N, C-alpha and C positions, 0 to 999 in steps of 0.2 A: 817658345823654346822648341827646337827641332829634336827629333828622335836621333839618338846617338848610335851610329852604325860602325864605330871603329872596331868593335869586336866581332864583326861579320866579315867573312872572306870577301875579298874585292869582287870576285866573279859572281857572288850571290847578293850583292848589295841592291842592285836594281830590283831583283825579285822580292827581297824583304821590304824594300821601300814601297813597292807596288801593293804588297799585301797589307802593310800598315795603312796606306792611303785608302784602300778599299774598306778597311775596318774602321776608318775614321779616327785613327790614333795619330796624334800630331807631336807628342813629346814623350820623353822617357829614354830608357836604355835597354838593350837586349844583346845577347851574345849567341852566335851560331858557331858550332864547332863540328868539324869533320873528324869522325872517329873510325877505328877499325872494327872488325866484326866481334872481337873479344870484348872490347869496351862497350859496345852497344848491347851485347849479351849481358854484361855485368850490370849496366844501368837498368836494363829491362827486368833482370832478376831482382834487383834491389828495390825498384820502385813499383813494379807491376806484378811481381811474383811469377814471372814467366822466364824460364831458363832457355832462351832462344834469342838469336839475333833478330833485329827488325830493321826497317828502313829509316824511320825518324821517330824521335821522342821529343816532347815539349814539356817544359817544367815552368808553368806560370808562377809568378811571385805576387806582385801587387795586384789587387783586384781592381774593380772599376771605380771604387770610392776615392776620396781625397787622400793624399799622401803628404808627409812632412817635407819631402824634397822631390827631386826628379823621380818620376815613376820608374820602378825597376820591373820591366815586363817579364823577364825571365830568360831561360836558356833553351836552346834547341840543339839537339845532337843528331847528326846525320851520318849514316853509314853508306858511303858510296857503293860498297860491294853489294849491298842489298837494295839499291835504288834503281828503279827503271829510269828515273829522271831526277838528278840532284836538285835542279832548279825548282821543280814541282814540290819536292820534299821540303825545301826551304819555305816556299809559299804555304804549304800545309802546316808546318810547325809554327810559323809566325801567326797564322790565323788562330791557331789554338791559344797562343800567348795572349791574343786580343780578346779571348773569351768565347770564340765560336767553337761549337762541338758538333761534328757531323752525326754523332750517334743520337742526338736529342733535338736537333733543330730542323727536322723535316727537309733536309737537303740544302738549307741556306748556305752552309759553309762550302759544300762541294760545288754549288752553282757559282759562288764567288770565286772559288779556286779556278774553275774552268774559264771564267771570264778573264781573270788575271793572266792565265797562261796564254790565252788567245792574244792579249795585248803584248805580252812579252815576246811571243813567237812571231809577232808581226803578221798574224793571220789576217788576211784582208777580209773586210766585210763583204757581204753579198747583198746586192740591191737590184731590183728589177721590176718591170711592169708585168702584171698577170692579167690578160684579157679574158674575162668570163663570157663565154658564149653559150647559147642554149635556147630552146624553145620558150615561149612565154610561160610564166608560172611554174618553172621547174625548181624554184627556190634559190635563184642566184642572189637576190638581195638579202635573204636570210643568211645565206652562206657568208657573204661579205661582212655582215654585222657580227656573225659568230667569230670569224677569224680576227677581225679588228678588236672585238671586245666591247664595242659600243655601237649605238645606232648611227649609221651614216647613210643608209638607204631605206626608203620606206618599203613596207611589206603589206601586201593586200592579196586577198583571194582572187581579185580581178587580174586577168592577164594584161600584159603591156602597161604596167604601172611605171616602169622606168623609162624616162624620155631622154635623159642626159646620160653621158658617160660619167658616172659618179665614181670618184676615186676614194677608196677606203685605204688607210695606211696602217699596216701591221709592222711594228718594229720590236724586235727582241734583241736588246743590246748584249745579253749574255751569249746568245747564239751568233751574234754578229750578222743579223739578218734583217732586211727590210723588204717587205712585199707591198707594192702599190697595186691594189686590186681594183681593176676597172670594171665596174658593174655596168655592162652594156645593155642597151635596149634589146629585147628579144628579137631574134632574126625573124623577119616577116616580109611579105610581098608589099612594096610601097603602094599606098592608096591615094595619098594626097601629099602636099608639101611637107607636112609634119612627119609622116611616116617615111617619106623619101629621105628627109634629113636624118631621121633616126637610123635608117639602114646604112646611109653613107657614113655615119659616125661609127657604126659597128665595124665596117670594113677598114676605116682609117685607123681606128684604135688597135685593131688586131694586127695590122701591118706594122705598127710601131711597138708592139708588145715583145717581151723577151720569152714569155711562156704563154701558151694558150690553155685555158681550163674549160673544157667542154662539160657542162652540167646536164645530166639527163635525169628523168624522173623514174626511180626504181619501181614505183607503183604501176606506171603505165608501160614500162618496157621500152625497147628501142623501136622507133617508128621511122617512117619516111622523112619526117622533119629533122630528126637527129642525123640521119644519113646525109641529108642536104646540107646541114650546117657543118658536119665533119668535112665534107667535100669542099665547102667554102673556105674552111680554115687552111686546107692544103693549098688552095688557089691564092689565098691572101699572102701566105709566106711559106713556101714549101719546106724550109729548113726549121720552122718554128717547132720547138718541142711541145707536144700536145699531151696533156693529161686529161683523162675522163673521170669525173666524179659522179658516181651513181648515187643520187641523193634519195632521201626518205626511206632508208633501209629499216628504220624503226617501225615502219608500218607494213613491212614485207616479210613473209615467212621464208625460211631457208630454201625450201623447194622452189619457190618462185624467184628468189634472188639469184641463185646459181646460173640459170640460163640467161638472165639479164646481164650478169657480169660477163658471161661468155660472148654474148652478142656485142656488148660494149667494146670488148677487146678486139673485135673484128672490124670495128668502124675504121674507115679510111683515115690514115694519118695518126691514129691514136697510138701512143707509145706505152702508156701504163694506165691501169684502171684502179681507182680507189673507191671502195664502198663507204659511204658516209651518211650521217644524219646531221644536217645543219641545225635542226631543232634541238637535238639532245647532245650534240658534240661528239658522237661516236665516230671514230675514224679521222677526226680533224687533226690531231697532233701528227699523225703519220703523213697526211696530205700536206700540211704546212711545212714539215721538215723537207719533204721531197721538192716542193716548189722552191724552197730556199736553196737547195742544192743546185737547182737548175738556173737560178738567177746569176747574172754576171758578177764577177768580182769588181768591187769599187766602193766608193764612199756612199753614204746615205743620200738619197734623193730629196728627202724632206727632214726637217728637225725631228728627232726621235719622239718628242711629245705630241706631234701632230697626229690626228686621227682621220682627217679628211682635208681635201683642198677646196671644198665648196665654200662660197661666200656665206656668211651667217644668214643673210636674208633668204638665200636660196634654200638652205636647210630648214628654216622656219616655214617657208612656203610649202615645202615638200611634206612636212609634218602635218600641216593643215590639210593638204590635198589627200594625204593618207586617210584622214578621218572622213572626208567627203566620199572617197572610193568605198570605204567600208560601210557606208550608211545610205547608199543610193541604189536605185534600180539600174538595169542594164543600159538604158539609154543615156545615162549621165556620164559614166567614167571617162570615156575618150573625148568627151566634149568639154571637160572642165580643166581649167588651169587656175593657179593661185599666184598672186603677186603680193608680196609684202611691200607696202608703200611707205611705212614709217615705223621706226622703233624709238622709244624714248624711255630712259631710266629716270624715275622721279627721285626726289630727295629721300623719300621713305623706303627706297629700294624696289618699289613696284615698277615692273617693266610694262609699258603700254605698247601693244603691237596692233597696227592697223593693216588690214589686208583686204584684198578684193578677190572674190571667187568669180571667175568668168565662165559663162556658158554661151551657147550659140543661139538659143531661141528663148522666147518668152515662156513657152511651155516648160522648158527645162528650168528656168528661173523659178517658176511656180512650184515645181517638184522640190527644188532645193530649199525654198523658203518654208514650204509646208503650210498646213492649216494653222492660221494664227501665229505663224513664225515658229512652229514647233520643231520642224526639221532643222532649220538653220540654228536654232537654239541648242538642239542636241549635238549637232556637228561642232558648234562653237565651244560647248562645255568640254567635249572630248578633246578637241584640239588644244584648248587652254591647258588641260592636264598634261598633254604631251609637251607643250612648250615649256611648262614649268619644270618638268622632269629634265628637259634638255638644258635649260638656262639656270636651273638651281635657284629660282626666285619666283615670287608671286607675279602673275601675269594678268593684265587687263587686255582682253582681246576684243577689238572692234572689227567685226566681220561683215562685209557688205557683198551682196550678190549683184553682179552686173551682166548685162547681155553684150557680148562682143561678137557680132555676126561674122562667121567664117574666119575666126581668128586662126584656125589651124592652117589656113591657106595664105596668111598674111606674112610674106617674107620679112618685111621690116619688123613686124611685131615679134616674130620668132627670133630674129637677131637680138632684139632687146631682152628677150627672155633667156638668152644664152643657149638656145636649142640650135646648135650649129648644123 
């Protein structure tokens, strides 16, 4: 049974129908009436005890429970003389008939109202690529995870943990916004085939981005490396809007932060500066809103439910590598790579994951395995917990350590690993 809109002015039926659909109401009857100021004053006085005109009043009838016949949702009275937007008033009143109440629902009704109005007005969505640049270990991966709302990039105290351009996808359907955050490897001087590829990927992704987000460490202040990267952004795409996020402000006092913000504003090509803490979330809403404003108008680039474009095996391998990085000494991190060779879901729901950890020398293999296999056991236990959190299921992890001599210089192998 469809909701009956015969008693709704024709010009408001689309708005009322959109509000009913948003509230999940599929059947029943309601009436919407346009009244003058005296009538709305009379209704306000009679039903609310207020002797004054208003914009819209809603009078719900049937509640949410079962009814003997078609549901009678109620009536909405709108006074155009006191409305900024009659269409929005119709949406507002209809949502009230459906049981929503902006005074008690922590903003749910008003968020729904804003989303409905965007659709009715034909406000185009905004979607674009945001390239994150910055020195190693300034918190880019933590920032991506915080904006997306789930883990899509590994986090480690070791610099240069990001090797691929990892895309995290933030979608806010209410705001009509999708940001594809490209967590780039930290800008560095190429040392071998691996780091040359990483640097080339930085330059390529930035050139294809719609907005550049330069992340700096508020604890350390602005240094030569930040200035070098800012200059590189200008060279990559001179017209690219560039936002600077000064991260880790939760660990910096006001007297130290103010001069850092001033220096950040003076960086070449930087248009705006936002103080943030990726760890605590401070300043992130303002940053995300501004990035959305700078994104081009257009349809979403990925389905709204997606959080990353990484293949599942790559994400699992990165979670394992994260635990290796966090539990080994300095000589290991840049020499290690992880490849998931097989995943299998068993009948009892257990997921078996087989993975290889590659190092370049026998001595590195010995460090990773540890005395009596203690180190690889510690890494495996921590990695299994990460995989279980990601997959939402129990995991059996078979972890093997292999020596792959000079793998960072093997062009064919890097191609197979997806490190372009």
